[in-house]
C-alpha positions in Angstrom: 28.9 -36.9 94.1 24.9 -38.0 94.3 24.0 -39.6 91.3 20.6 -39.5 91.7 20.7 -35.7 92.3 17.9 -33.9 90.3 18.7 -32.1 87.1 17.4 -28.6 86.7 15.8 -28.3 83.0 15.5 -24.4 82.1 11.8 -23.9 80.5 11.4 -23.5 77.0 10.6 -19.8 75.4 7.0 -19.1 74.3 7.1 -20.1 70.8 10.3 -21.7 70.8 10.2 -25.3 68.8 12.6 -27.6 68.9 14.9 -28.5 65.8 16.0 -31.8 64.7 19.6 -31.7 63.2 20.3 -34.8 61.1 23.0 -35.4 58.8 23.0 -35.5 54.4 22.7 -39.1 53.7 24.9 -38.0 50.5 27.2 -35.7 51.8 26.9 -35.5 55.4 26.2 -32.1 55.9 24.2 -31.1 58.4 20.8 -30.1 57.8 17.2 -29.4 59.5 15.3 -32.6 59.8 12.1 -30.8 59.9 12.1 -29.6 56.4 14.8 -31.5 54.7 13.1 -33.4 51.8 14.3 -37.6 51.3 16.9 -36.7 53.9 19.1 -34.6 51.4 20.6 -31.1 51.5 19.8 -28.4 49.1 22.9 -29.4 47.2 22.6 -32.6 46.6 18.9 -32.1 45.4 20.1 -29.7 42.6 22.3 -32.8 41.8 20.3 -35.7 42.2 17.3 -34.1 40.7 16.8 -32.9 37.0 13.4 -31.2 36.6 13.9 -30.9 33.0 13.9 -34.5 32.4 10.5 -34.4 30.3 11.6 -31.5 28.3 13.3 -32.2 24.7 16.5 -30.7 24.1 16.3 -31.0 20.1 13.7 -29.7 17.8 13.1 -29.2 14.2 12.1 -25.5 12.8 10.5 -25.5 9.4 10.9 -22.4 6.9 9.7 -21.6 3.3 12.8 -20.6 1.5 10.8 -18.4 -0.7 8.8 -16.1 1.6 10.9 -16.9 4.4 7.7 -17.4 6.5 8.1 -20.2 9.7 5.8 -23.2 9.9 3.3 -22.9 12.8 2.0 -26.7 13.4 -0.5 -27.7 12.0 -0.4 -25.8 8.7 -0.4 -21.9 9.9 2.7 -20.1 8.2 3.8 -16.5 10.3 6.3 -14.0 9.3 9.2 -13.8 12.1 12.3 -12.1 12.2 15.8 -13.6 13.5 15.9 -13.6 17.1 12.5 -11.3 17.3 9.9 -12.2 20.1 7.7 -14.3 17.4 10.5 -16.6 16.8 11.0 -17.6 20.2 7.4 -17.8 20.9 7.5 -20.1 18.2 10.2 -22.2 19.3 9.0 -22.4 23.1 5.6 -24.2 21.5 7.8 -26.4 19.5 8.8 -28.7 23.0 7.3 -31.2 24.4 7.1 -31.4 28.2 7.6 -27.6 28.7 3.9 -26.9 29.8 4.5 -29.1 33.1 6.9 -26.6 34.4 7.2 -23.0 34.6 9.4 -20.9 32.5 11.1 -18.3 34.0 13.3 -16.5 31.3 14.1 -17.7 27.7 16.9 -16.0 25.3 18.5 -16.8 22.2 22.1 -18.2 22.1 23.9 -16.8 19.0 25.3 -18.7 16.1 26.5 -18.6 12.9 23.9 -17.5 10.4 25.2 -20.2 7.9 24.9 -23.0 10.4 21.0 -23.6 10.0 20.9 -23.8 14.1 19.1 -22.1 16.3 19.9 -22.3 19.9 17.9 -21.0 22.9 18.3 -20.9 26.7 15.8 -21.7 29.1 15.5 -20.8 32.7 12.8 -23.5 34.4 11.2 -23.5 38.1 9.6 -26.6 39.5 8.8 -27.9 42.9 11.1 -31.0 43.6 10.0 -32.1 46.8 7.3 -30.6 49.0 8.6 -27.1 50.2 11.6 -27.4 48.1 11.7 -25.1 44.7 14.3 -25.6 42.1 15.4 -23.5 39.0 17.5 -24.7 36.2 18.9 -23.4 32.9 19.7 -25.5 30.3 20.0 -24.9 26.2 17.7 -26.5 23.3 19.4 -26.9 19.8 16.7 -26.4 16.9 17.9 -27.5 13.5 16.5 -25.6 10.4 14.8 -27.2 7.8 13.8 -26.0 4.6 9.6 -26.6 3.7 7.8 -24.8 0.5 4.8 -23.1 2.1 1.3 -24.0 -0.2 1.5 -20.1 -1.5 4.9 -20.7 -2.8 4.3 -24.1 -4.1 1.2 -22.8 -5.9 3.0 -19.8 -7.5 5.2 -22.6 -9.2 2.4 -24.1 -10.8 -0.3 -22.9 -13.4 -4.1 -21.9 -12.9 -2.9 -21.1 -9.1 -5.6 -17.8 -8.9 -9.0 -18.5 -7.4 -10.2 -14.5 -7.9 -9.0 -12.3 -10.6 -10.2 -8.4 -10.6 -9.9 -6.9 -13.9 -9.9 -3.2 -13.9 -11.0 -1.1 -17.0 -11.1 2.1 -18.2 -11.6 3.3 -22.3 -9.9 6.5 -22.5 -6.5 6.7 -24.7 -4.2 7.4 -22.1 -3.2 5.8 -18.6 -3.3 8.9 -16.6 -6.1 7.9 -14.2 -4.6 4.4 -13.6 -1.3 6.4 -12.7 -2.9 8.2 -9.9 -5.1 4.7 -8.9 -1.5 2.9 -8.6 -0.7 5.5 -6.2 -3.7 5.2 -4.2 -3.0 1.5 -3.8 0.5 1.8 -2.8 -0.4 4.5 -0.4 -3.0 2.3 1.5 -1.0 -1.2 0.6 -4.0 -2.6 -0.7 -2.0 -4.6 -3.0 -0.8 -6.7 -0.2 -2.7 -9.6 -1.0 -2.2 -10.2 -4.9 -0.2 -13.0 -6.4 0.5 -11.3 -9.7 -0.1 -7.9 -11.4 -0.5 -7.6 -15.3 -0.9 -4.9 -17.2 -3.2 -5.3 -20.2 -4.5 -3.0 -23.2 -6.9 -0.8 -21.3 -5.9 -1.9 -17.5 -4.6 -4.1 -15.3 -5.4 -7.6 -13.5 -5.2 -8.2 -10.1 -4.7 -11.9 -9.4 -5.7 -13.3 -6.0 -5.5 -17.1 -4.3 -8.3 -16.2 -2.1 -11.8 -14.9 -3.4 -12.2 -12.6 0.0 -9.3 -10.7 -0.7 -10.4 -10.0 -4.8 -13.9 -8.6 -2.4 -11.7 -6.8 -0.1 -9.9 -5.4 -3.1 -12.8 -4.5 -4.9 -14.5 -2.7 -1.9 -11.2 -0.4 -1.7 -11.7 0.7 -5.6 -15.3 1.1 -4.9 -14.1 3.8 -1.7 -11.9 5.7 -4.0 -12.9 6.2 -7.7 -16.2 5.8 -9.2 -16.4 2.4 -10.7 -19.5 -0.2 -11.4 -18.5 -4.1 -11.0 -20.1 -7.3 -12.2 -19.0 -10.9 -10.6 -18.6 -13.9 -12.6 -17.8 -17.5 -11.7 -16.4 -20.5 -13.7 -16.9 -24.4 -12.5 -13.3 -25.9 -12.2 -14.1 -29.4 -10.8 -16.9 -31.1 -9.2 -16.6 -34.4 -7.1 -19.8 -36.1 -7.4 -19.1 -38.7 -4.3 -18.5 -35.6 -1.9 -20.7 -32.4 -3.8 -17.5 -30.6 -3.4 -17.2 -27.6 -6.5 -14.1 -25.3 -7.3 -14.8 -22.6 -8.7 -12.6 -19.5 -10.3 -14.4 -15.8 -9.8 -13.7 -12.9 -12.0 -14.6 -9.4 -11.3 -15.3 -6.8 -13.8 -14.5 -3.1 -12.6 -15.1 -0.3 -15.4 -14.0 2.7 -14.0 -15.8 5.9 -15.7 -14.4 7.0 -18.7 -13.9 11.1 -17.9 -11.2 12.0 -16.4 -9.6 15.4 -15.1 -9.1 18.3 -17.3 -11.9 16.7 -20.0 -14.5 18.9 -21.6 -18.0 17.3 -20.9 -20.9 17.8 -22.4 -24.0 17.1 -20.5 -27.4 15.8 -21.9 -29.6 18.6 -21.4 -32.5 16.9 -19.1 -29.6 15.7 -16.6 -28.0 19.2 -16.7 -31.3 20.6 -15.7 -31.6 17.6 -13.0 -28.1 18.8 -11.4 -29.0 22.3 -10.3 -29.9 23.8 -13.9 -26.2 24.1 -14.6 -24.8 24.6 -18.3 -24.6 21.3 -20.2 -21.0 22.4 -21.7 -18.8 21.9 -18.2 -15.2 20.9 -17.6 -14.1 18.0 -14.8 -11.6 19.5 -12.3 -11.7 16.5 -10.1 -12.3 12.4 -9.8 -13.5 11.0 -7.0 -15.9 8.8 -5.5 -18.0 10.8 -7.7 -17.2 13.6 -10.8 -16.9 16.9 -10.3 -18.0 19.2 -12.8 -17.5 23.3 -13.3 -19.2 25.5 -15.5 -15.9 27.8 -16.1 -18.3 30.7 -17.1 -20.0 31.2 -13.9 -18.0 28.8 -11.5 -21.2 26.5 -10.7 -20.1 23.4 -9.7 -22.2 20.0 -9.4 -21.2 16.3 -8.6 -22.2 13.4 -10.9 -22.6 10.6 -8.6 -21.9 6.9 -9.8 -25.2 5.6 -10.2 -26.6 8.6 -11.5 -23.8 8.5 -14.1 -24.6 4.5 -15.4 -28.4 5.7 -15.9 -27.4 8.4 -18.1 -24.0 7.5 -19.2 -21.8 10.2 -21.6 -18.5 10.4 -22.8 -16.2 13.3 -22.7 -16.3 15.8 -25.8 -12.6 16.6 -25.7 -9.4 15.1 -23.9 -6.3 16.3 -22.6 -4.7 15.2 -26.2 -7.1 17.9 -27.8 -5.6 20.7 -25.4 -4.4 24.0 -27.7 -1.9 26.3 -26.3 -3.0 30.0 -25.9 -1.6 33.1 -25.2 -3.1 35.5 -22.5 -3.1 38.7 -23.8 -5.4 40.6 -21.6 -7.2 39.6 -18.4 -9.4 41.4 -16.0 -10.9 40.0 -12.4 -14.8 40.4 -12.4 -15.1 39.4 -8.8 -16.7 36.1 -8.0 -15.0 33.6 -6.2 -15.0 30.0 -5.3 -12.4 28.4 -3.4 -9.1 28.4 -5.7 -11.2 29.6 -8.5 -11.6 33.2 -9.6 -13.8 34.3 -12.5 -12.4 36.7 -15.0 -12.6 37.8 -18.7 -9.4 37.1 -20.8 -8.4 37.9 -24.4 -6.6 35.1 -25.8 -4.9 34.2 -29.1 -3.2 31.0 -30.1 0.1 30.7 -29.6 0.6 29.2 -33.4 -1.0 32.1 -34.9 1.2 34.8 -33.3 3.0 36.6 -36.0 1.0 35.3 -38.9 -2.5 36.7 -38.1 -4.5 38.7 -35.5 -7.1 36.6 -34.4 -7.9 36.6 -31.3 -10.9 35.2 -29.0 -12.4 36.3 -25.8 -13.8 34.1 -23.0 -14.5 33.8 -19.7 -12.4 31.8 -17.5 -11.9 30.4 -14.0 -8.2 30.9 -13.6 -8.2 34.3 -12.7 -6.0 34.1 -9.9 -2.8 32.1 -11.7 -3.5 33.7 -15.2 -1.6 37.0 -16.3 -0.9 39.2 -19.4 1.8 37.5 -21.2 0.9 34.0 -20.0 0.4 30.6 -21.7 -2.3 28.4 -20.9 -4.1 25.3 -22.6 -7.8 25.5 -23.5 -10.2 23.7 -25.8 -10.9 25.5 -29.2 -14.6 25.4 -30.2 -14.8 27.9 -33.2 -14.2 26.1 -35.6 -14.1 22.5 -34.5 -16.5 19.6 -35.6 -17.5 17.4 -32.6 -19.3 13.8 -33.5 -21.2 13.9 -30.7 -25.2 13.9 -29.8 -25.4 15.6 -26.7 -23.4 18.8 -28.2 -25.3 18.6 -31.4 -28.7 18.6 -29.0 -27.2 21.9 -27.5 -26.7 23.8 -30.8 -30.3 23.2 -31.4 -31.2 24.1 -28.3 -31.4 27.4 -26.0 -28.0 26.9 -24.6 -26.7 27.7 -28.7 -25.6 31.2 -27.3 -23.9 30.2 -24.4 -21.1 28.1 -26.3 -17.8 30.0 -25.9 -15.7 30.1 -28.6 -12.6 29.2 -26.1 -12.6 26.7 -23.0 -9.4 27.6 -21.0 -8.5 24.4 -18.5 -4.8 24.9 -17.1 -2.0 27.3 -17.1 0.9 26.2 -19.1 4.5 26.2 -17.7 7.5 26.4 -20.2 9.7 23.0 -18.8 12.3 20.9 -20.7 11.3 17.6 -22.9 12.9 15.7 -20.6 13.4 16.4 -16.7 16.5 15.7 -15.3 16.9 16.1 -11.2 13.6 16.2 -9.2 13.9 16.1 -5.5 11.1 13.6 -5.4 10.0 10.7 -6.6 6.9 7.8 -6.6 7.0 4.7 -5.9 5.9 1.8 -8.8 4.2 -1.7 -8.5 5.8 -4.4 -9.6 3.8 -5.9 -12.4 4.0 -8.8 -15.4 3.6 -7.2 -18.7 2.6 -10.1 -20.6 4.7 -12.5 -23.2 5.3 -9.7 -25.6 6.7 -6.1 -24.7 5.6 -3.2 -25.4 6.2 -1.4 -28.8 8.3 1.2 -29.2 5.4 3.5 -30.1 3.4 2.4 -26.7 6.4 2.9 -24.5 6.9 6.4 -25.6 3.1 6.7 -25.2 3.6 5.7 -21.6 6.7 7.5 -20.8 4.3 11.1 -22.1 1.6 9.7 -19.9 3.6 9.8 -16.9 5.4 12.7 -17.5 2.1 14.5 -17.8 0.9 12.8 -14.6 4.2 14.2 -13.0 3.6 17.5 -14.0 -0.1 17.3 -12.7 1.2 16.3 -9.1 3.5 19.4 -9.2 0.7 22.0 -10.4 -1.9 20.6 -8.2 -2.0 20.7 -4.4 -5.2 18.9 -3.7 -4.1 16.3 -5.9 -0.4 16.1 -4.0 -2.3 15.7 -0.6 -3.8 12.2 -1.7 -0.2 10.8 -2.4 2.7 9.5 -0.8 5.9 11.3 -2.1 9.3 10.4 -1.5 12.3 12.4 -1.4 14.8 11.3 -4.0 18.2 11.3 -2.2 21.6 11.3 -4.1 20.6 7.9 -6.0 21.5 6.6 -9.4 19.3 7.4 -12.1 17.5 4.1 -13.4 17.5 3.7 -17.1 14.1 4.1 -19.1 12.7 0.8 -18.8 13.5 0.6 -15.0 11.5 4.1 -14.7 8.7 3.3 -16.6 8.1 -0.6 -15.8 8.8 -0.5 -12.0 10.5 -3.9 -11.0 10.9 -6.7 -12.5 11.3 -10.2 -10.4 9.6 -12.2 -8.0 9.9 -12.7 -4.5 7.1 -13.0 -1.5 4.1 -14.7 -3.7 1.5 -13.2 -1.5 2.5 -9.4 -2.3 4.6 -7.8 -5.1 8.0 -6.4 -4.7 8.0 -2.5 -4.4 10.7 -0.4 -5.4 10.9 3.3 -5.8 10.9 4.8 -9.6 13.1 8.1 -9.5 11.5 10.3 -12.0 12.8 13.5 -13.8 13.6 17.1 -12.5 12.7 20.5 -13.1 16.0 22.1 -11.6 16.7 23.9 -15.0 12.7 24.7 -16.1 11.6 28.4 -16.0 11.2 30.2 -12.3 7.4 30.3 -12.3 7.0 26.3 -12.6 5.5 24.9 -9.5 8.0 23.2 -7.3 7.3 20.8 -4.4 8.5 21.7 -0.8 10.4 19.3 1.2 7.9 19.3 3.8 5.6 17.4 1.8 7.8 14.7 1.2 8.5 11.4 3.1 11.6 9.7 4.1 12.5 6.3 2.6 12.1 3.3 5.3 15.4 2.0 4.4 17.1 5.4 4.6 15.8 6.2 8.2 18.9 5.9 10.9 17.3 4.3 13.8 19.9 4.3 16.9 19.2 3.2 20.8 19.2 5.7 23.3 21.9 6.2 25.5 
């Protein structure tokens, strides 16, 4: 064989590259030398390079034991449920060095609830060498430590509030505040209060910040006719830094006119309000006072600025109502909404069988009254009113228009105490102060609450503004729980709410208005939520 004979070399195909195969310096596995990083195979790179080296494996989470809120440094406290997305985001933000890598996945690892440990499984990616991307999964353990938040710390010390809203109404009953309480509950306007205290003529709402009190006053102004006044008191003054600390008080006064009150307007004001009769009936109170002339069905609205320019009081309230029996009633034809003008002959229920005295009057209740029905109204004849506006009417040309009786609403025969209503209302937790109410005050509160419940049943327009809940098969609470709401603390930023079960109408008369189940809401705790298959 000729050693110098030429050797034939096949030409490379177009685009074909020569790969240099080398051995891994660690395990000896053949690898591509042109793409290998550090002469290591992929498995050896995973074993020798730790991309999570700069990420801490242990951390501490702080939770407030009073309100169950988590501390987000430096000073923010947030609400997060166990194993929620908010808590997972808080855990990831607590880790140093996690921003230098790419987080692919993160999830909770189950731990015992009482172990005060939270474990998170994290998957990250990072480029170890040029062209080599590693993915690694590791676990981080968090120790749950207790730390009291500033709101809870303030709640356990005296003089913690910075603003108070004092809501007052000078009337002999609490029906207006019961309605206002339901509006507050429906719109959750009391969520920022740290305490609610019941006083003689109203309620006091305490807040930790002034802007929360301003927001609550704005809410009251949007749902009720009020006037407010603000004052401030200097608590402390630092002469070196010129910083001052104030306490703010908001005095809110509700108009002393309530639903079903008989109102005697000043004659000059009545003429400016569409020349309505000065003797009217209040049929609704919203952001203004809605008045009705029951003899002509003429209505008018008295706005809050107009009222406070010419203030007046009610001539008679619901405590002065007298029961009458309808003997005859004849509709006249004119209607306005749910009102129908009619002429009625009535007699006092207490006069039946004693005398034959009857009263003839016009009424707006022509749609619901029938002969033999009982109706509540005000008796003007033979009654002395110590009211300057009423005396002015008697001495004016309106003296001939004063009726003997003004009928207000139909009276339904009920039991004194109800037992099994299928609906209930929520009540706010409140502080009654140092002394419990007297026995007569407690009875008056129960009587006012029962009257309010009957108004809810009889007035569909009133029900439309409230949130009614299904009662369910629950144990009936005792008298104190039903009337006083729920005792106890809880989250200082929002008082605890619980449902107050009230009595019923199952054994009352057949014509008693009842609330359909379609108008009731389910309790959130009673809703069953299941995952779809």
